[in-house]
C-alpha positions in Angstrom: 105.5 110.1 116.9 103.9 107.2 118.8 105.0 104.2 120.8 108.4 102.8 119.7 109.2 99.1 119.9 112.6 97.6 118.8 111.4 94.3 117.3 111.7 92.1 115.4 108.5 90.9 117.1 106.5 94.0 117.8 103.4 93.9 120.0 100.9 96.6 119.0 98.6 98.1 121.5 95.0 99.2 120.7 94.7 102.6 119.1 92.5 105.6 120.0 88.9 104.6 119.6 89.5 100.8 119.5 87.5 98.5 121.7 88.6 95.1 123.0 88.0 92.4 120.4 86.3 89.1 121.3 86.7 87.7 117.8 88.8 84.6 117.1 89.1 85.6 113.4 92.9 86.0 113.1 94.3 87.3 109.8 98.0 86.8 109.0 99.4 88.9 106.2 102.9 88.8 104.7 103.8 91.8 102.5 106.5 91.5 99.8 108.0 94.7 98.5 108.4 94.5 94.7 109.9 98.0 94.5 111.6 100.3 97.0 109.0 101.7 99.4 109.0 104.4 102.1 108.9 103.5 105.8 105.1 103.0 105.9 104.1 99.6 107.3 100.8 98.5 105.8 98.3 96.2 107.6 94.7 95.3 108.0 93.1 97.0 111.0 93.2 95.6 114.5 96.9 94.9 114.3 98.2 92.8 117.2 101.8 91.9 116.1 104.2 93.0 113.4 107.3 90.9 112.5 109.8 93.3 111.1 113.5 93.5 112.0 113.6 97.3 112.5 112.3 99.7 115.2 108.7 100.6 114.7 106.5 103.5 115.7 102.8 102.7 116.4 100.9 106.0 116.2 97.8 106.7 118.3 95.7 106.8 115.2 96.8 103.3 114.1 99.4 104.2 111.5 102.6 102.2 111.6 106.0 103.5 110.5 109.4 101.9 110.6 112.6 103.8 111.2 114.0 102.6 107.9 112.8 102.5 104.3 111.6 99.2 103.0 113.8 98.2 100.0 112.7 96.0 97.1 112.8 92.3 98.1 112.1 92.9 101.7 109.1 91.4 103.5 107.3 91.7 106.8 104.4 89.9 108.5 101.4 91.4 110.3 98.9 89.6 112.6 95.5 91.3 112.8 92.2 90.3 114.5 89.2 91.0 112.4 85.9 92.0 114.0 82.7 90.0 113.3 80.6 92.9 112.1 77.2 92.3 110.6 74.4 94.7 109.5 72.3 93.5 112.4 75.0 94.0 114.9 75.8 97.6 113.7 72.1 98.5 113.7 71.8 97.2 117.3 74.3 99.9 118.4 71.5 102.4 117.6 72.1 106.1 117.1 75.7 106.5 118.3 75.5 110.3 118.0 73.8 110.1 121.3 76.9 108.7 122.9 79.6 111.3 123.8 82.6 110.8 121.5 86.2 112.1 122.0 86.2 115.6 120.4 88.8 114.8 117.8 86.4 112.3 116.2 83.6 114.7 115.6 85.6 117.9 115.0 84.5 120.0 112.0 86.4 122.8 110.1 85.1 126.3 110.6 84.4 126.5 106.8 81.6 123.8 106.8 78.5 125.3 105.3 74.9 125.3 106.4 73.7 123.4 103.4 76.2 120.6 104.1 74.7 120.3 107.6 71.2 120.5 106.2 71.9 117.7 103.7 73.2 115.4 106.5 70.2 116.1 108.6 67.9 115.4 105.6 69.6 112.1 104.9 69.5 111.1 108.6 65.8 111.9 109.0 63.7 108.9 110.0 66.7 106.6 110.8 66.9 105.2 114.3 70.5 103.9 113.9 73.8 105.1 112.6 74.3 102.2 110.2 71.2 103.2 108.2 72.4 106.8 108.2 75.7 105.7 106.6 73.8 103.7 104.0 71.6 106.7 103.2 74.7 108.9 102.7 76.3 106.3 100.4 73.1 106.0 98.4 72.8 109.7 97.9 76.5 110.0 96.8 76.0 107.1 94.4 73.0 108.9 92.8 74.3 112.5 92.8 78.1 112.6 92.3 80.4 111.2 89.7 83.8 109.6 89.9 86.4 111.7 88.0 90.2 111.8 88.5 90.2 115.2 86.8 87.7 116.8 89.3 88.0 120.6 89.4 89.9 122.3 92.2 87.5 124.3 94.5 87.7 128.1 94.1 89.9 130.0 96.6 88.0 130.5 99.8 85.4 127.9 99.1 84.7 124.9 101.4 86.0 121.9 99.5 83.2 119.6 100.7 80.5 122.1 99.9 81.9 122.6 96.4 82.1 118.9 95.8 78.6 118.1 97.0 76.7 121.0 95.4 78.8 122.6 92.7 81.1 120.3 90.8 79.7 117.0 92.0 82.8 115.3 90.6 85.6 113.7 92.6 87.6 110.6 93.4 88.1 108.6 96.6 89.6 111.4 98.7 86.7 113.8 98.0 84.1 111.1 98.4 85.5 109.8 101.7 86.1 113.3 103.1 82.5 114.4 102.3 81.1 111.3 103.9 83.2 111.9 107.1 82.1 115.5 107.3 78.4 114.7 106.8 78.7 112.1 109.6 80.6 114.4 111.9 78.0 117.1 111.4 75.5 114.7 112.9 77.8 114.0 115.9 78.9 110.6 114.5 82.6 109.8 115.1 84.3 109.3 111.7 87.7 109.6 110.2 89.3 109.2 106.7 91.8 106.3 106.3 94.1 105.8 103.4 96.1 102.9 102.0 95.8 100.4 99.2 93.3 97.9 98.0 94.3 94.6 96.2 93.7 94.9 92.5 94.0 91.3 91.5 94.8 87.9 92.9 97.6 85.7 91.5 95.7 82.4 91.9 98.7 80.3 91.3 101.0 82.0 93.8 98.2 82.7 96.2 99.0 86.4 96.7 97.1 89.7 96.2 98.8 92.3 94.1 98.6 96.0 94.9 100.1 98.7 92.6 100.6 102.4 93.0 97.3 102.9 91.0 95.5 101.0 93.8 96.0 103.8 96.3 92.6 104.4 98.0 90.8 106.4 100.7 87.8 105.3 102.7 85.8 106.1 105.8 86.0 104.5 109.3 83.2 105.0 111.8 83.6 104.2 115.5 80.8 101.9 116.9 80.7 101.3 120.6 80.5 97.5 120.2 82.9 97.1 117.3 85.3 100.0 117.4 86.4 101.4 114.0 84.5 99.9 111.1 85.5 100.6 107.5 83.0 101.8 104.9 83.9 102.4 101.3 81.6 104.9 99.7 83.6 105.0 96.5 83.7 101.4 95.3 82.9 97.9 96.2 86.4 96.5 96.1 87.2 94.8 99.4 89.6 96.5 101.8 92.7 94.6 103.1 91.5 92.0 105.5 87.9 92.2 104.3 88.2 90.1 101.2 86.5 86.7 101.1 88.9 84.1 102.3 90.2 81.7 99.7 93.0 79.1 99.3 95.4 78.3 96.5 93.6 75.0 96.0 90.2 76.6 96.0 91.3 79.2 93.5 92.7 76.6 91.2 89.5 74.5 91.5 87.4 77.5 90.5 89.6 78.3 87.6 89.5 74.7 86.4 85.7 74.6 86.8 85.3 77.8 84.8 87.5 76.4 82.1 85.5 73.2 81.9 82.3 75.1 81.6 83.6 77.4 78.8 85.6 74.8 76.8 83.9 71.4 77.5 84.2 70.1 73.9 87.8 71.0 73.5 88.7 69.5 76.9 86.9 66.2 76.0 88.9 66.0 72.7 92.2 66.9 74.3 92.0 65.1 77.6 95.6 63.8 77.3 96.9 67.3 76.6 95.0 68.7 79.6 96.5 66.1 81.9 100.0 66.9 80.6 99.3 70.6 81.1 98.1 70.1 84.6 101.3 68.3 85.5 103.4 71.0 83.8 101.5 73.8 85.6 102.1 72.1 88.9 105.8 71.9 88.2 105.9 75.5 86.9 104.0 76.7 89.9 106.4 75.0 92.3 109.4 76.3 90.4 108.0 79.8 90.2 107.1 79.9 93.8 110.6 78.7 94.8 112.2 81.4 92.6 109.9 84.1 94.0 110.4 83.2 97.6 114.0 82.1 97.2 115.8 79.3 98.9 115.4 80.9 102.3 111.7 81.1 101.8 111.5 77.4 101.1 113.5 76.7 104.3 111.1 78.9 106.2 108.1 76.9 104.9 109.7 73.6 105.9 110.7 75.0 109.3 107.1 76.1 110.0 105.7 72.7 108.8 108.1 70.8 111.1 107.2 73.0 114.1 103.4 72.6 113.4 103.8 68.9 113.6 105.3 69.3 117.0 102.3 71.2 118.2 103.4 74.8 117.5 100.8 77.6 117.0 100.1 78.8 113.5 100.6 82.4 114.7 103.9 81.7 116.5 107.0 83.7 115.6 110.2 81.8 114.6 111.6 82.1 118.1 108.4 80.5 119.4 108.5 77.8 116.7 112.1 76.9 117.7 111.0 76.5 121.3 108.9 73.4 120.5 112.0 71.5 119.5 114.3 69.8 122.0 117.3 70.7 119.8 119.9 73.5 120.4 120.1 74.2 116.6 116.5 75.3 116.4 117.0 78.7 117.9 120.0 79.4 115.6 118.0 78.4 112.6 115.1 80.6 113.7 117.5 83.6 114.0 118.9 82.9 110.5 115.5 82.7 109.0 114.4 86.0 110.7 117.5 87.7 109.4 117.0 86.4 105.9 113.5 87.8 105.7 113.7 91.0 107.7 117.3 92.2 108.1 118.1 95.5 106.4 121.5 94.1 105.3 121.7 90.4 104.6 124.6 88.4 103.1 123.0 85.4 101.4 126.1 83.3 101.5 126.2 79.6 100.6 127.9 78.8 103.9 125.0 80.3 105.9 122.5 78.5 103.8 124.2 75.1 104.2 124.3 75.6 107.9 120.6 76.4 108.0 119.8 73.5 105.7 121.7 71.0 107.8 120.0 72.3 111.0 116.6 72.0 109.3 117.3 68.4 108.3 118.3 67.6 111.8 115.0 69.0 113.1 113.0 67.1 110.5 114.7 63.8 111.2 114.3 64.2 115.0 110.5 64.0 114.8 
C-alpha cells in the first residue's frame, strides 16, 4: 500500500507525523546489494528522493518498497534531509504529552498492565520535558534488564512487555524497543518502533559502510512538534543510518596512518623506504579494487558527475539533470545509459554500449 511512483527518479512526500524540515543537512546514500534482497528499499529518515529504476510504493509510515526484488549487484541512491536535533532543542519542546497526538501514535494494547503504567509514571516524575523522560527510561533499562538473544518466550496469555520488564528482564533489541515505546505511549507520548539495519563496520579504503544480516536492529522513534520523528536507540550506542559522524576517505586514511605511526614509530623510522613503497602500492590497489567493485560503468558515472560539476551542476542532481548542463546532444543519451547500467532490472553490459558511452563522455570532457 501507499503512494506509487514510476521512477527512476522518485519524489517522496513527508510521511505521517513528519514536520517540514528547515535543515540544509542533505545526506546522499548509495546502497549496493551484495546478495539477493527482497523489495525493501532502505534509507535514512526524511527521504526526499529515491533513484531506482522500478516502481516504488511510499507507505504512510515511511517504509519504502519496490515492485521488484533487488538482485545481487544492483544499486540505488537515496537523498535524505537530516534534522538538526540537539538535547537543548528537544528539551525546549517541553512535555509533548500535553499536545494532542494522532491516536495511532499513542495507542496501547488492551493487555498492558497497571505496573507497566506505574513504572512509566515513576520514571517520568519530576521531569518537565519529554527528552528527559526518554533518558530516564533508557537509564532504567540499562540498569535493570539484560541483553540476551535467547530471552524466554512470555507465557501464554501474559503481556509481553510486562513479562520482559518485571519477570525475565532479558531481551534483545525488539523487546527493548517495544517496551520503551509502550512506556512512552502510556504517558501519552507519541512513539513507534522502527526496524532496519545499522552499519557494522566501515571499509576505510573503499569509503563504504558494511551491513550484514546480523546487523538487523530495532529502535524507537518519538514525534517531537519541532523536529518530527526523532530516533532513540535504547539497546546500544551504535549510530543509526544517517546519524553516524561524517567522514571522508582521505580523513579515514589519515586517521589510520596516524594510528599506525603512534603504535609503530620505531619500525616506521627504520623502514621508511618500505612504507613509502607500501603507500604507493596501497593507492594503486585501492584504485584497482574500487574500479573492480564499481565496474567500468561505475567509473564512467564518476567521470560524468565530475564533468557536470565543473559545469555548475548540483551535487544532488540526477543524471538527467546533470546532462542538462551540457550543450551537447550526446549528454542525455549518456545519462540514460548510466541510469540503466545502475538501476535496470535487466541490463546487457555489451562492449558496444560501453564504447558508445565512453566516446560520448570523452566528447563532453573535451568540450569544457
